[in-house]
DOVEX-911035 format. One line per 10 residues: number of its first residue (from 1); their letters; for each residue x, y, z of C-alpha. Coordinates in Angstrom, 3 decimals. Example, Ala and Ser with C-alpha at 12.3 -4.5 7.8 and 13.67 -1.06 7.14 Angstrom:
1> AS> 12.300/-4.500/7.800 | 13.670/-1.060/7.140
***
This chain:
1> MSARKPQPEA> 7.564/-10.998/28.175 | 9.173/-7.653/28.918 | 9.186/-6.744/32.615 | 9.104/-3.000/31.925 | 5.688/-1.465/32.471 | 4.814/0.730/29.510 | 4.823/4.444/30.230 | 3.720/7.361/28.085 | 6.548/8.888/26.080 | 8.096/12.030/27.551
11> QRMLIGEPPI> 7.331/15.295/25.789 | 9.996/15.602/23.138 | 11.709/18.911/22.419 | 9.516/19.763/19.471 | 9.200/23.300/18.234 | 5.908/24.533/16.851 | 6.191/25.280/13.166 | 3.942/27.609/11.137 | 3.447/27.245/7.369 | 6.464/28.496/5.409
21> FELGSPGRSG> 4.289/31.268/3.948 | 4.114/32.789/7.427 | 7.910/32.956/7.758 | 10.317/35.554/6.396 | 9.522/39.042/5.189 | 9.173/40.874/1.846 | 12.452/41.100/-0.037 | 14.217/38.363/1.917 | 15.921/35.672/-0.181 | 18.046/32.595/0.266
31> ASLPPMDVPA> 19.709/32.985/-3.124 | 22.736/35.084/-4.021 | 23.095/35.597/-7.752 | 25.776/37.589/-9.601 | 24.790/40.562/-11.769 | 23.373/39.506/-15.140 | 26.120/39.656/-17.777 | 23.882/39.301/-20.854 | 21.269/41.692/-22.197 | 17.787/41.257/-20.808
41> RDLKVPAHLR> 15.281/39.890/-23.298 | 11.525/39.920/-23.353 | 10.247/36.330/-23.396 | 7.321/37.505/-25.490 | 4.755/35.803/-23.284 | 1.272/36.677/-24.563 | -0.443/39.288/-22.430 | -3.352/37.003/-21.515 | -0.906/34.478/-20.010 | 0.970/37.008/-17.881
51> RKTAAALPEV> 0.249/37.446/-14.195 | -1.466/40.631/-13.151 | 0.123/40.403/-9.696 | 3.289/38.733/-8.426 | 3.017/35.128/-7.236 | 2.502/34.917/-3.465 | 5.680/32.903/-2.849 | 7.388/32.704/0.534 | 10.323/35.115/0.882 | 12.697/33.423/3.291
61> SEVEVTRHFT> 16.416/33.093/3.924 | 18.410/29.882/3.565 | 18.595/29.317/7.301 | 14.806/29.725/7.608 | 14.232/27.158/4.855 | 16.682/24.700/6.414 | 15.246/25.009/9.903 | 11.651/24.873/8.670 | 12.019/21.541/6.898 | 14.305/20.086/9.572
71> RLSRWNYALD> 11.721/20.878/12.245 | 8.963/19.334/10.157 | 11.057/16.202/9.662 | 11.129/15.703/13.430 | 7.370/15.378/13.425 | 7.523/12.370/11.119 | 6.811/8.836/12.234 | 8.408/6.132/10.127 | 9.433/2.482/10.124 | 12.945/3.615/10.988
81> VGLYPLGSCT> 11.469/5.032/14.221 | 9.209/2.216/15.397 | 6.405/-0.276/14.795 | 3.874/0.694/12.132 | 0.980/-1.718/12.833 | -1.345/-0.678/10.000 | -3.511/-3.623/9.019 | -4.025/-4.252/5.286 | -0.978/-2.138/4.433 | 1.994/-4.401/5.324
91> MKYNPKINER> 4.240/-1.605/6.558 | 7.436/-3.612/6.916 | 10.986/-2.392/7.343 | 12.842/-1.552/4.112 | 16.396/-2.994/4.255 | 19.035/-0.376/3.551 | 20.838/-2.652/1.070 | 17.868/-2.023/-1.243 | 18.551/1.705/-1.151 | 22.260/1.255/-1.708
101> TARLHGLAKI> 21.667/-0.938/-4.758 | 19.164/1.480/-6.269 | 21.762/4.224/-5.961 | 24.495/2.386/-7.866 | 25.734/4.708/-10.589 | 25.055/2.283/-13.425 | 21.424/1.908/-12.359 | 20.600/5.375/-11.027 | 22.123/7.365/-13.899 | 20.811/5.533/-16.961
111> HPYQPESTVQ> 18.097/7.089/-19.117 | 15.119/5.175/-20.524 | 15.706/6.631/-24.002 | 19.182/5.127/-24.263 | 19.653/2.518/-27.013 | 18.774/-0.977/-25.826 | 22.338/-2.100/-26.409 | 23.533/0.295/-23.676 | 21.010/-0.777/-21.000 | 21.358/-4.539/-21.180
121> GALALMWELE> 21.983/-4.751/-17.439 | 18.765/-2.920/-16.636 | 16.777/-5.063/-19.064 | 18.313/-8.207/-17.581 | 17.295/-7.043/-14.095 | 13.737/-6.432/-15.270 | 13.603/-9.829/-16.977 | 14.884/-11.645/-13.892 | 12.511/-9.735/-11.611 | 9.608/-10.685/-13.862
131> RALAEIGGFS> 10.666/-14.340/-13.809 | 10.917/-14.262/-10.004 | 7.494/-12.660/-9.564 | 5.980/-15.102/-12.067 | 7.410/-18.045/-10.107 | 6.210/-16.670/-6.767 | 2.696/-16.089/-8.110 | 2.347/-19.095/-10.409 | 1.951/-17.064/-13.609 | 3.523/-17.146/-17.064
141> RVTLQPAAGA> 4.204/-13.435/-17.648 | 4.319/-10.272/-15.557 | 4.202/-6.628/-16.605 | 6.300/-4.292/-14.445 | 4.684/-1.077/-15.704 | 1.940/-0.197/-13.198 | 2.995/2.532/-10.789 | 1.070/1.413/-7.677 | -1.246/-1.256/-6.328 | -4.460/0.423/-7.455
151> HGELCGLMVM> -2.808/1.156/-10.810 | -2.089/-2.576/-11.022 | -5.745/-3.312/-10.303 | -6.736/-1.012/-13.161 | -4.220/-2.725/-15.446 | -5.471/-6.209/-14.547 | -9.101/-5.254/-15.086 | -8.253/-3.675/-18.448 | -6.539/-6.932/-19.431 | -9.646/-8.876/-18.379
161> RAALLDRGQR> -11.919/-6.556/-20.358 | -9.693/-6.812/-23.435 | -9.681/-10.613/-23.223 | -13.477/-10.743/-22.963 | -13.921/-8.343/-25.867 | -11.460/-10.397/-27.914 | -13.848/-13.324/-27.691 | -16.809/-11.108/-28.537 | -18.261/-10.707/-25.040 | -19.183/-7.364/-23.459
171> RRTILIPETA> -19.665/-8.614/-19.937 | -19.825/-5.933/-17.251 | -20.455/-7.545/-13.848 | -17.643/-8.056/-11.332 | -18.347/-9.755/-7.987 | -16.722/-8.003/-5.022 | -16.704/-9.763/-1.617 | -17.405/-7.522/1.364 | -13.963/-8.530/2.631 | -12.170/-7.298/-0.501
181> HGTNPASCTL> -9.425/-4.680/-0.464 | -10.934/-1.209/-0.287 | -9.777/0.031/-3.696 | -11.366/-2.791/-5.705 | -14.819/-1.266/-6.335 | -13.326/2.022/-7.541 | -10.974/0.196/-9.924 | -13.943/-1.710/-11.360 | -15.970/1.448/-11.884 | -13.029/3.182/-13.549
191> SGFRTVPVKV> -12.682/0.191/-15.879 | -16.328/0.332/-16.937 | -17.540/-2.621/-14.874 | -20.547/-2.883/-12.578 | -19.853/-4.229/-9.094 | -22.040/-6.649/-7.178 | -21.223/-7.239/-3.487 | -20.929/-10.748/-2.058 | -21.583/-11.498/1.606 | -19.141/-13.730/3.472
201> GPKGILEVDA> -20.235/-16.739/5.483 | -20.289/-17.199/9.270 | -16.584/-18.079/9.293 | -15.632/-14.794/7.646 | -14.779/-16.282/4.243 | -16.569/-16.655/0.915 | -18.899/-19.602/0.485 | -19.188/-21.310/-2.892 | -23.003/-21.286/-2.816 | -23.072/-17.519/-2.241
211> VKTLVSDDLA> -21.040/-17.043/-5.412 | -23.189/-19.467/-7.416 | -26.347/-17.473/-6.694 | -24.797/-14.381/-8.339 | -23.566/-16.029/-11.535 | -25.142/-14.655/-14.732 | -24.485/-14.339/-18.457 | -23.125/-10.839/-17.753 | -20.482/-12.094/-15.302 | -17.026/-10.801/-16.232
221> GIMITNPNTL> -15.330/-12.150/-13.137 | -14.605/-11.782/-9.452 | -12.063/-9.708/-7.513 | -11.069/-11.657/-4.440 | -8.592/-10.659/-1.758 | -6.779/-13.620/-0.208 | -6.154/-13.594/2.684 | -9.131/-11.281/2.950 | -9.301/-8.054/4.928 | -10.340/-9.990/8.022
231> GLFEANIASI> -6.930/-11.649/7.918 | -8.491/-15.018/7.019 | -7.481/-17.427/4.252 | -10.123/-17.924/1.570 | -10.080/-21.715/1.747 | -12.704/-22.084/-0.988 | -10.854/-20.090/-3.618 | -10.137/-23.025/-5.942 | -13.785/-24.112/-5.942 | -14.938/-20.525/-6.432
241> AEVIHAAGGL> -12.560/-20.187/-9.383 | -14.138/-23.276/-10.957 | -17.593/-21.711/-10.630 | -16.436/-18.425/-12.201 | -14.608/-20.176/-15.051 | -17.585/-22.415/-15.777 | -19.671/-19.267/-16.206 | -17.127/-17.810/-18.640 | -15.677/-15.290/-16.182 | -12.144/-14.536/-14.990
251> VYMDGANLNA> -10.648/-14.521/-11.491 | -8.711/-11.494/-10.248 | -6.837/-11.725/-6.961 | -5.829/-8.571/-5.127 | -2.140/-8.494/-4.250 | -2.362/-6.566/-0.980 | -1.837/-9.572/1.269 | 0.806/-11.649/-0.498 | 2.938/-11.303/2.637 | 0.861/-14.160/4.081
261> LMGKVRPGDC> 1.231/-16.480/1.070 | 4.705/-15.966/-0.375 | 6.497/-19.287/-0.661 | 3.450/-21.183/0.635 | 0.649/-20.725/-1.898 | 0.839/-19.683/-5.555 | -2.380/-17.923/-6.625 | -1.994/-19.161/-10.197 | -2.196/-22.725/-8.917 | -5.555/-21.935/-7.272
271> GVDVRHYNLH> -7.318/-20.891/-10.476 | -6.451/-17.181/-10.343 | -6.086/-15.648/-13.822 | -4.617/-12.265/-12.977 | -3.268/-10.484/-9.913 | -1.098/-7.545/-9.020 | 1.885/-7.452/-6.680 | 2.324/-4.593/-4.225 | 6.110/-4.239/-4.242 | 5.868/-1.650/-1.447
281> KTFSTPHGGG> 4.074/-4.144/0.772 | 5.570/-7.572/0.204 | 8.915/-6.773/-1.392 | 10.046/-3.937/0.906 | 10.190/-0.972/-1.454 | 9.269/2.445/0.032 | 5.593/2.745/0.913 | 3.498/5.738/-0.020 | 4.365/9.331/0.680 | 3.274/10.431/-2.775
291> GPGAGPVGVV> 6.411/9.101/-4.427 | 6.862/6.387/-7.031 | 5.442/2.960/-6.328 | 5.133/-0.273/-8.267 | 2.258/-2.703/-8.844 | 3.338/-5.380/-11.370 | 0.606/-7.616/-12.775 | 0.920/-11.348/-13.442 | -1.309/-13.344/-15.786 | -1.911/-16.877/-17.006
301> PRLEPFLPLP> -0.915/-17.774/-20.609 | -4.286/-16.985/-22.230 | -4.086/-13.371/-21.006 | -0.486/-12.712/-22.088 | -1.387/-11.097/-25.455 | -3.251/-8.289/-23.679 | -0.499/-7.148/-21.288 | 0.804/-3.566/-21.617 | 3.609/-2.936/-24.065 | 6.527/-3.146/-24.183
311> LVQQEGGTYR> 7.572/-6.379/-22.511 | 11.186/-7.410/-22.035 | 12.164/-10.404/-24.168 | 15.294/-12.544/-23.812 | 16.876/-13.792/-26.997 | 20.052/-15.749/-26.481 | 22.350/-13.643/-24.364 | 20.685/-10.301/-25.096 | 17.492/-8.529/-24.112 | 15.123/-6.344/-26.079
321> LDYDRPKSIG> 11.835/-4.491/-25.651 | 8.926/-6.065/-27.532 | 6.448/-3.541/-28.978 | 4.909/-5.921/-31.519 | 1.848/-6.881/-29.467 | -1.294/-6.090/-31.501 | -3.760/-7.154/-28.787 | -2.034/-5.204/-25.989 | -4.034/-2.726/-23.910 | -1.206/-0.245/-24.615
331> RMRSFYGNFG> 0.908/1.614/-22.122 | -0.062/2.051/-18.489 | 2.565/4.735/-17.894 | 5.607/6.350/-19.470 | 8.654/4.178/-20.140 | 8.685/0.716/-18.500 | 7.704/1.263/-14.847 | 9.263/2.989/-11.853 | 12.687/1.474/-12.328 | 14.134/2.432/-8.935
341> MLVRAYTYIK> 11.362/0.494/-7.188 | 12.037/-2.508/-9.400 | 15.711/-2.442/-8.411 | 14.791/-2.404/-4.723 | 12.373/-5.330/-5.053 | 14.881/-7.311/-7.107 | 17.536/-6.740/-4.427 | 15.161/-7.927/-1.706 | 14.239/-11.112/-3.580 | 17.870/-11.952/-4.402
351> EMGGAGLTRA> 19.026/-11.273/-0.857 | 16.242/-13.342/0.722 | 16.154/-16.259/-1.706 | 13.296/-18.729/-1.826 | 13.859/-20.031/1.695 | 14.058/-16.504/3.088 | 10.832/-15.400/1.417 | 9.047/-18.456/2.770 | 10.429/-17.774/6.247 | 9.198/-14.178/6.021
361> TEMAVLNANY> 5.677/-15.477/5.426 | 5.919/-17.859/8.362 | 7.130/-15.126/10.715 | 4.480/-12.639/9.530 | 1.720/-15.152/10.314 | 3.330/-16.157/13.615 | 3.658/-12.542/14.774 | 0.019/-11.760/13.983 | -1.215/-14.821/15.842 | 1.033/-13.984/18.793
371> LRARLEGAFP> -0.597/-10.559/19.118 | -3.987/-12.154/18.686 | -3.325/-14.531/21.586 | -2.064/-11.723/23.830 | -4.852/-9.237/23.111 | -8.080/-11.159/22.451 | -9.012/-11.162/26.152 | -9.317/-7.371/26.239 | -10.108/-6.848/22.570 | -12.292/-9.653/21.159
381> VAFEGPCMHE> -11.350/-10.973/17.718 | -13.816/-10.594/14.889 | -13.801/-14.311/14.041 | -12.636/-17.338/15.974 | -9.616/-19.373/14.956 | -6.115/-18.549/13.756 | -5.569/-15.528/11.548 | -3.020/-15.076/8.798 | -0.722/-12.033/8.613 | -3.059/-9.619/10.405
391> VVLSDKQLKK> -5.545/-9.795/13.239 | -8.829/-7.875/13.371 | -9.844/-6.971/16.925 | -12.837/-4.928/18.081 | -13.680/-2.392/20.784 | -16.709/-4.420/21.881 | -15.404/-5.162/25.377 | -13.715/-1.777/25.808 | -16.895/0.107/24.939 | -19.052/-2.090/27.161
401> DTGCQTLDLA> -16.779/-1.744/30.216 | -15.637/1.867/29.923 | -17.533/3.802/27.243 | -14.260/4.355/25.401 | -13.995/3.240/21.795 | -11.577/2.491/18.989 | -10.759/6.123/18.172 | -9.906/6.845/21.827 | -7.589/3.840/21.919 | -5.847/4.953/18.728
411> KRLMDYGFHP> -5.260/8.455/20.066 | -3.943/7.160/23.413 | -1.474/4.843/21.654 | 0.237/7.952/20.296 | 1.070/9.024/23.861 | 3.026/5.800/24.233 | 5.021/6.439/21.065 | 3.116/4.047/18.772 | 1.570/4.785/15.416 | -2.068/3.645/15.695
421> PTIYFPINVH> -3.201/0.559/13.772 | -5.856/0.727/11.071 | -9.195/1.579/12.675 | -12.830/1.105/11.643 | -11.792/-1.119/8.739 | -12.967/-3.569/7.570 | -16.336/-1.883/7.847 | -18.195/-5.129/8.526 | -16.531/-5.337/11.971 | -17.933/-2.799/14.439
431> GAIMVEPTET> -15.168/-0.746/16.056 | -12.500/-2.627/14.137 | -8.862/-2.488/15.242 | -6.788/-4.021/12.459 | -3.187/-4.905/13.370 | -0.485/-6.229/11.054 | 2.913/-6.537/12.773 | 4.749/-8.040/9.732 | 7.755/-10.348/9.999 | 10.285/-7.583/10.614
441> EPPEELDRFA> 9.299/-6.851/14.226 | 11.239/-8.590/17.044 | 9.388/-10.259/19.947 | 10.381/-7.467/22.343 | 8.621/-4.855/20.209 | 5.520/-7.034/19.907 | 5.455/-7.400/23.692 | 5.850/-3.653/24.164 | 2.904/-3.032/21.851 | 0.739/-5.726/23.482
451> ETMLQIATEA> 1.524/-4.489/26.994 | 0.694/-0.940/25.960 | -2.661/-2.014/24.512 | -3.496/-3.865/27.732 | -2.300/-0.914/29.828 | -4.630/1.392/27.915 | -7.532/-1.018/28.446 | -6.852/-0.787/32.197 | -6.567/3.005/32.040 | -9.935/3.177/30.321
461> KEHPELLHDA> -11.576/1.472/33.312 | -9.893/3.653/35.924 | -9.484/6.993/34.117 | -11.528/7.052/30.897 | -10.840/10.773/30.488 | -7.226/9.912/29.645 | -8.508/8.257/26.488 | -11.270/10.732/25.686 | -8.777/13.648/25.740 | -5.823/11.818/24.149
471> PHNTMVKRLD> -3.278/12.392/22.784 | -1.588/14.425/25.508 | 2.126/14.226/24.629 | 2.118/15.018/20.928 | 2.846/18.298/19.199 | -0.735/18.506/17.921 | -3.552/17.477/20.234 | -6.743/15.726/19.137 | -7.988/17.102/15.865 | -11.540/17.498/14.664
481> ETRAARQPRL> -11.944/14.318/12.624 | -14.443/15.785/10.174 | -13.532/19.474/9.894 | -11.160/18.996/6.960 | -13.945/17.354/4.958 | -16.649/19.794/6.005 | -14.582/22.987/5.859 | -11.760/22.333/3.373 | -9.169/25.059/2.914 | -8.159/24.618/-0.686
491> RWTRE> -6.373/27.872/-1.345 | -3.836/29.922/0.595 | -3.913/33.694/0.451 | -1.568/36.141/2.128 | -3.483/38.261/4.639
***
């Protein structure tokens, strides 16, 4: 254990930064263009499409633009800065070798409309990545097209619907456990299904009998997250799959928490028919930020005909794209997926190897249980017994002893230089504090986080106002948590 007592981070030299529209002045520009050396021409834009007034764009110099975005960048918190303990999100460090590989000229500069004969290396990479993901998940084929985890959910549900329709069944009911990943119900609704919630048992996992009571002729399947959002392994999944299959339904498994199974359990071996893989969670590609993601979907043999087209096929020593798939659900996005993300995930898998991926799972579970053991005295766990890759704590003791609650704890953590964990989720745990350290954090960082959490629990008893008014050392102090929803500002206008 570290001997250093945690202290709040010193106020960094951060400069307040207004919106770029409030910088500069009329007529100022960061561009220097030579005089036009060709005759001006009217673009013949129809009058009804022309602006009546000039666009209200910022008029700023180059130095103002540079300083503006540099200052904003210093406000960012990222995995390259410190621990990102968001539960359910698996925010693990992205190795820089992944970025270097994705930037290789032969991979970064190709175009998806090139003839197949000129992109054999890229097709080979996609084929090998698919084979690796299929082996890890226990499936026969994998589509690499979906652009994110929720997009993968949509793809998997569309495949399920197509398979049911192919056998003449218009089933609409999907069972959703209360411990499922948060996006599952929305994906079902978007796919035209009706969701039915399933309560978990006293141990925090699904019970077979609870599923049996909800089986009907309209049952299309179940979406199960394993480990679930309580960080617990669904030990009854194989038996539940048998119940669903006997009723003519299909089993979908959410891919959010593969970081706790990789190399240990293959979902396909447990009766799962379809699942997506969050490459940004388990396979260390960049996470979020509005950029490209990847959510490949794996299926068992009977669902292969319905996968999106095209699929990469290997024939001898060459590769081709297969569009001749009459039962396919069609495309999920343009081209063949976010290729740069696929390169990063492929690099990670090749660098780690089977033994390395298994070790990553072991360390992710060990780290979560270490934090659980260190913190459960001050922050009771939601359910007794070992957790998997994440631990769900609660503010039960904190609130009873001090009147402070989860939100106060999260805000105070920012004063100590930590990004807060996921809070108030899962919703079936009152005052939830959901922590996922991942396998990439060293013991010293876990100790620093644990000691800070315990320090804050002590502060709450002696000086609760420190928590109620937190954060104190950040550029922006405590925000109104609901104002953005109640008073949205959707349009900017120059005063």
